[in-house]
C-alpha positions in Angstrom: 43.8 3.9 -48.6 44.1 6.0 -45.4 46.4 4.7 -42.8 47.0 5.7 -39.2 49.4 4.0 -36.8 49.2 4.1 -33.1 52.9 3.7 -32.2 54.0 1.9 -29.0 50.6 1.5 -27.2 50.0 -0.8 -24.3 47.9 -3.9 -25.0 47.3 -7.0 -23.0 50.1 -8.8 -24.9 52.6 -6.0 -24.3 53.8 -2.8 -26.1 52.7 -2.9 -29.8 51.8 -0.8 -32.8 48.2 -0.8 -34.0 47.5 0.1 -37.7 44.1 1.5 -38.8 43.2 1.4 -42.5 40.0 2.9 -43.8 38.3 2.7 -40.5 39.3 -0.9 -39.6 42.0 -2.2 -37.3 44.3 -3.8 -40.0 47.3 -5.0 -38.0 48.7 -5.3 -34.5 52.5 -5.9 -34.1 55.9 -4.5 -33.6 57.4 -1.7 -35.8 54.5 -1.6 -38.2 55.0 0.2 -41.5 54.2 3.9 -41.0 55.4 5.3 -44.3 52.7 7.6 -45.7 50.6 7.1 -42.5 49.6 9.5 -39.8 51.3 8.5 -36.6 50.1 8.9 -33.1 52.8 8.1 -30.4 51.2 6.2 -27.7 54.2 6.6 -25.3 53.2 3.4 -23.5 49.6 4.4 -22.9 46.9 1.8 -23.1 44.8 1.5 -26.3 41.5 -0.1 -25.5 38.1 -0.6 -27.3 35.8 2.3 -27.1 33.4 2.3 -24.1 29.7 1.7 -24.7 27.0 3.2 -22.6 24.2 0.7 -22.9 21.4 2.9 -21.3 21.1 6.7 -21.5 18.7 9.3 -22.9 20.3 11.6 -25.5 17.5 14.3 -25.9 17.0 14.5 -22.0 20.8 14.7 -21.6 20.9 17.7 -23.9 17.9 19.4 -22.3 19.3 18.9 -18.8 22.2 21.2 -19.6 19.8 24.1 -19.9 17.7 23.1 -16.8 17.7 24.2 -13.2 19.0 21.8 -10.6 16.2 21.3 -8.1 17.5 18.5 -5.9 20.5 17.4 -3.8 23.2 18.4 -3.6 22.4 21.7 -5.3 19.0 22.1 -3.5 18.1 20.5 -0.2 15.2 22.6 1.3 12.0 24.4 0.3 13.7 27.7 0.8 16.6 26.8 -1.5 14.2 25.5 -4.1 12.2 28.6 -4.1 15.3 30.7 -4.6 16.6 28.4 -7.4 13.2 28.9 -9.2 13.1 32.6 -8.6 16.5 33.2 -10.2 16.1 30.6 -12.9 16.3 31.9 -16.5 13.2 31.5 -18.6 13.5 29.2 -21.6 12.5 30.2 -25.1 9.1 28.8 -24.4 8.6 31.0 -21.4 8.8 28.1 -19.0 11.1 27.1 -16.3 12.4 23.5 -16.6 13.8 21.9 -13.5 15.4 18.5 -13.0 16.6 16.2 -10.3 13.8 16.9 -7.7 13.4 14.4 -4.8 10.8 14.4 -2.1 13.3 15.1 0.7 13.5 18.7 -0.5 9.8 19.8 -0.1 7.7 16.6 -0.2 5.6 15.1 -3.0 4.7 18.2 -4.9 1.4 19.1 -6.6 0.5 22.4 -8.3 -0.7 23.9 -5.0 2.5 23.1 -3.3 4.6 24.3 -6.2 2.5 27.6 -6.4 3.9 28.4 -2.9 7.3 28.1 -4.1 7.0 29.8 -7.4 3.7 30.9 -9.1 4.9 33.8 -11.2 6.0 31.7 -14.3 5.0 28.3 -15.6 7.2 25.7 -13.9 7.7 22.0 -14.7 10.0 20.0 -12.3 11.0 16.4 -13.2 11.5 13.9 -10.4 15.0 12.6 -10.4 13.7 9.1 -11.4 12.3 10.6 -14.6 8.9 9.1 -13.9 6.9 12.2 -13.1 6.7 15.9 -13.8 5.3 18.3 -11.2 3.6 21.5 -12.7 2.4 24.6 -11.0 -0.9 26.2 -11.7 0.4 28.5 -14.4 1.9 25.4 -16.1 -1.2 23.3 -15.7 -3.2 26.0 -17.5 -0.6 26.6 -20.2 -0.3 22.9 -21.0 -4.0 22.5 -21.0 -4.0 19.6 -18.6 -7.7 20.1 -17.9 -8.6 19.1 -21.4 -5.7 16.6 -21.9 -6.3 13.0 -22.7 -3.0 11.4 -21.7 -3.5 8.7 -19.1 -0.5 10.0 -17.2 -2.3 13.1 -16.1 -3.2 12.6 -12.4 -6.5 14.0 -11.3 -8.3 14.4 -8.1 -11.7 13.0 -7.1 -13.4 15.9 -8.9 -11.4 15.2 -12.0 -9.2 18.3 -11.7 -5.5 17.8 -12.6 -3.3 17.7 -9.6 -0.2 19.0 -11.4 1.5 15.6 -11.5 2.0 14.0 -14.9 3.4 10.5 -15.1 5.4 8.9 -17.9 4.3 11.5 -20.5 7.5 13.2 -21.6 6.8 13.3 -25.3 3.2 14.4 -24.9 4.1 17.1 -22.4 7.0 18.3 -24.6 4.4 18.9 -27.3 2.4 21.1 -24.9 4.9 23.4 -23.5 6.2 25.0 -26.7 9.8 24.0 -26.3 10.2 24.4 -30.0 13.0 22.6 -32.0 14.7 19.6 -30.4 17.9 20.4 -28.3 21.3 20.7 -29.8 23.0 17.3 -29.5 26.5 18.4 -30.5 27.6 19.2 -26.8 26.5 15.7 -25.8 28.4 14.0 -28.6 31.6 16.0 -27.8 31.3 15.1 -24.0 30.7 11.4 -24.8 33.8 11.4 -27.1 35.8 13.1 -24.3 34.9 10.3 -22.0 36.0 7.7 -24.5 32.5 6.6 -25.4 32.1 5.3 -28.9 28.7 3.7 -28.9 25.4 4.4 -27.0 22.0 2.8 -26.5 19.2 5.4 -26.3 16.7 3.9 -23.9 14.0 6.5 -24.3 10.7 4.7 -24.9 8.4 5.1 -27.8 10.4 7.7 -29.8 8.0 9.7 -32.0 8.9 10.1 -35.6 10.3 13.6 -35.4 12.5 12.7 -32.4 13.8 9.6 -34.1 14.6 11.6 -37.3 16.5 14.2 -35.2 18.5 11.6 -33.5 19.4 9.9 -36.9 20.2 13.3 -38.5 22.5 14.3 -35.6 24.4 11.0 -36.1 24.7 11.6 -39.9 26.0 15.1 -39.5 28.5 14.2 -36.9 26.9 15.9 -33.9 26.6 12.5 -32.2 29.4 10.5 -33.9 28.9 7.5 -31.6 27.2 4.4 -33.0 23.5 4.4 -31.9 21.4 1.5 -30.7 17.8 2.6 -30.2 15.3 0.9 -27.9 12.3 3.3 -28.5 11.6 2.4 -32.1 8.0 1.0 -32.3 7.5 -2.6 -33.4 5.7 -1.4 -36.5 8.0 1.6 -37.3 9.6 1.5 -40.8 13.1 2.9 -40.7 15.8 3.8 -43.2 18.9 3.8 -41.0 22.6 4.0 -41.8 24.5 0.8 -40.7 25.9 2.6 -37.7 22.4 3.2 -36.3 20.6 0.0 -35.2 17.2 -0.9 -33.7 17.5 -2.9 -30.5 14.9 -4.7 -28.4 11.6 -2.7 -27.8 11.5 -0.7 -24.5 8.7 -1.6 -22.1 8.3 0.4 -18.8 6.9 -1.4 -15.9 6.2 1.7 -13.8 6.8 1.3 -10.1 3.8 3.7 -9.6 1.5 1.1 -10.9 2.3 -2.4 -12.5 0.3 -3.6 -15.7 -2.0 -6.5 -15.7 -0.2 -9.8 -16.3 -2.3 -10.7 -19.4 -1.5 -7.3 -20.9 2.2 -7.7 -20.3 2.2 -11.2 -21.8 0.3 -10.0 -24.8 2.7 -7.1 -25.3 5.8 -9.2 -25.2 4.3 -11.7 -27.4 3.4 -9.2 -30.1 7.1 -7.8 -30.0 8.5 -11.3 -30.1 6.3 -12.1 -33.2 8.0 -9.2 -35.0 11.3 -10.7 -34.4 12.5 -8.4 -31.7 13.2 -8.8 -28.0 12.1 -6.6 -25.2 14.0 -4.3 -22.9 12.0 -3.9 -19.8 12.4 -1.2 -17.1 12.3 -2.9 -13.7 13.3 -1.0 -10.7 11.4 -3.0 -8.0 11.5 -6.6 -7.0 7.8 -7.0 -7.9 8.3 -5.6 -11.4 11.2 -8.0 -12.1 9.2 -11.0 -10.9 6.3 -10.0 -13.1 8.7 -9.8 -16.1 10.2 -13.2 -15.4 6.7 -14.8 -15.0 5.6 -13.2 -18.3 8.7 -14.4 -20.2 8.1 -17.9 -18.8 4.5 -17.7 -20.1 5.3 -16.5 -23.7 8.8 -17.7 -24.1 12.1 -15.9 -24.3 13.8 -14.0 -27.3 17.7 -13.9 -27.4 17.5 -10.0 -27.2 15.3 -9.8 -24.1 17.0 -7.8 -21.3 16.3 -6.1 -18.0 16.9 -2.3 -17.6 18.0 -1.2 -14.2 17.4 -4.1 -11.9 17.6 -1.5 -9.1 16.5 -4.0 -6.4 17.0 -7.7 -7.0 16.2 -10.3 -4.4 18.9 -13.0 -3.7 16.6 -15.8 -5.0 16.0 -13.8 -8.1 19.7 -13.7 -8.9 19.5 -17.4 -9.4 16.5 -17.1 -11.6 18.3 -14.5 -13.8 21.3 -16.9 -14.0 19.2 -19.8 -15.1 17.6 -17.9 -17.9 20.8 -16.1 -18.9 18.8 -12.8 -19.0 21.1 -9.7 -19.3 20.8 -7.0 -16.7 21.9 -3.4 -17.6 22.4 -1.7 -14.3 23.7 1.7 -13.0 25.9 1.6 -9.9 26.7 5.2 -10.6 23.5 6.1 -8.7 25.3 5.1 -5.5 28.0 7.7 -6.1 25.4 10.3 -7.0 22.6 9.6 -4.4 23.7 6.6 -2.4 23.2 8.5 1.0 19.6 9.1 0.1 19.1 5.4 -0.6 20.7 4.4 2.7 18.6 6.9 4.6 15.3 6.0 3.0 15.6 2.3 2.4 15.2 -0.5 5.0 18.5 -2.2 6.0 17.2 -5.4 4.4 16.9 -3.5 1.1 20.5 -2.3 0.9 22.2 -5.6 -0.1 19.7 -5.9 -3.0 20.5 -2.5 -4.4 22.2 -2.1 -7.9 23.8 -5.5 -7.5 27.0 -6.2 -9.5 29.2 -8.7 -7.5 26.4 -11.4 -7.0 25.4 -11.2 -10.6 29.0 -11.7 -11.9 29.6 -14.5 -9.5 26.3 -16.2 -10.6 27.2 -15.7 -14.3 24.2 -13.3 -15.0 25.2 -11.4 -18.2 25.9 -8.0 -16.6 26.4 -4.6 -18.3 27.0 -1.2 -16.7 25.5 2.0 -18.0 24.7 5.5 -16.8 21.0 6.2 -17.3 22.1 9.8 -17.9 20.9 12.4 -17.2 19.3 10.7 -14.3 22.7 9.3 -13.3 26.3 10.4 -13.8 27.3 10.3 -17.5 31.1 9.6 -16.9 31.6 5.9 -17.4 34.8 6.0 -15.4 32.7 7.3 -12.5 30.3 4.3 -13.0 33.3 1.9 -13.0 34.6 3.5 -9.8 31.2 3.2 -8.2 31.0 -0.5 -9.0 34.4 -1.1 -7.4 33.9 1.1 -4.2 30.1 1.2 -3.7 30.9 4.5 -2.0 28.2 7.2 -1.3 28.9 10.9 -1.4 29.0 10.8 2.5 31.6 8.1 2.4 29.4 5.1 3.4 29.5 1.8 1.6 26.2 0.5 0.0 26.5 -3.2 -0.3 30.0 -4.2 0.2 29.5 -7.7 -1.0 28.3 -6.4 -4.5 31.8 -4.8 -5.3 33.6 -5.8 -8.4 37.1 -4.8 -9.3 37.7 -2.0 -11.8 39.0 -4.2 -14.5 35.8 -6.4 -14.4 33.7 -3.2 -14.3 35.4 -1.9 -17.4 34.8 -5.2 -19.3 31.1 -4.6 -18.5 31.3 -1.3 -20.5 32.9 -3.0 -23.5 30.3 -5.4 -24.8 28.8 -4.7 -28.3 25.7 -2.6 -28.4 23.5 -5.4 -29.6 24.9 -8.1 -27.1 25.0 -6.6 -23.7 26.6 -8.9 -21.2 28.6 -10.7 -23.8 32.4 -10.9 -24.0 34.2 -7.5 -24.2 35.3 -6.3 -27.6 39.1 -6.3 -28.2 41.7 -4.4 -30.2 42.0 -7.0 -33.0 42.6 -6.9 -36.7 39.4 -6.9 -38.7 37.4 -5.0 -36.0 36.0 -1.4 -36.5 38.5 1.1 -35.3 36.5 2.2 -32.3 39.2 2.7 -29.9 40.4 4.9 -27.0 44.1 5.9 -26.3 44.9 6.6 -22.7 47.8 8.6 -21.4 49.0 5.9 -19.1 48.8 2.0 -18.6 45.3 0.6 -18.1 45.7 -0.1 -14.3 46.7 3.4 -13.5 44.0 4.8 -15.8 41.3 2.7 -14.0 42.4 4.5 -10.8 42.5 7.9 -12.4 39.4 8.1 -14.5 38.3 10.0 -17.5 41.2 12.4 -17.3 43.3 9.7 -18.7 41.5 9.7 -22.1 43.8 11.2 -24.6 42.2 10.3 -28.0 38.9 8.8 -29.1 38.5 7.2 -32.5 35.2 6.1 -34.0 35.3 4.1 -37.3 38.7 5.3 -37.9 37.9 9.0 -37.4 39.3 10.9 -34.5 36.4 12.5 -32.5 38.4 13.8 -29.6 42.1 14.5 -29.0 44.1 16.4 -26.4 
């Protein structure tokens, strides 16, 4: 038996010792036996359950580290975008990959507009929402869009590709020659440094090779965090370790064009019939109302959930509460790009943006997440954003939607398979997925991720400073 004792750590009940045996919290008490055990002196710092990120994209996160930033605050004008592309390193594929683009930089791009900014090498820029890629003419030709059959390829009246490709990440990746999947080890290390012990990958419709790569990265320790996957198809047969689980099936209700109601009902019904819930991407009022109507039509599953809930009307809060339908949202976007929201949205939309406080008050099961790489990955930044609602420019986006930092932290501690449920606790019999902070919890909540001193997953230390 392998024993480790966290000595004199701060828990809600006071200063205690916590023993870990073979990956399980075995005891919580005073002066626990430490003979023949490794000992970590907590020095009064808080020991908390490991944080969970209930919505991110692991492969996109890894790829983002080698991509050019093409939007605010790094790039804010056409000239700055042209300069960034001109000096960008070429990837192994010969392409330039840009991320974070938004229309305030140079408008809604197409291949002609992008050619004026950079036509020398094939370029693909991703909109910061992740919904669309913009390709210049060299990229359109290299990817073979003219003969492509993906429904996301936008075409003009003559049938020629415009250079915009919607919701086609996997298809496009297969056309651009990016080669092997990105290295996930730096992502796993960063997650551990932030105190994250479990993640939900929300990438839809994971192809077999991508799924295999995720699982392999977990097995070999590159991504030591427990994995919960939304993109596994309803009919996919998987052989997974117990620390990798299949969650509800991801359905995207694209704001660029909502599906027919009968199609959505049939899709949800088919997933429910296979014993799984649905995790539905809803960023507009209309998409959320469409989802609620579809669930009313076909019936609910206990694992159904709403992804994002970016704009929720006041009356819809009551409907979510009545149905006890979990919402996984990302207030970190306010810290990252809140000024752009405030400048572009009507004043009537702002109170409905990334709601937190009203959902908590109405007992809607609420969970916080990052949506990284599209939002900030650091969960302590997300917690602070939920508490302050502060934009980069110092404005407040929806003061009434603030929640205190302790409540926000609890919304990062639910089990991966039960978002919105009670937070996990440091209790005997639970897996030793814990984070040691270098100060008491209340001070750590004000300080952020620099307070993380040690992260343990399943009894194994994955980060320590």
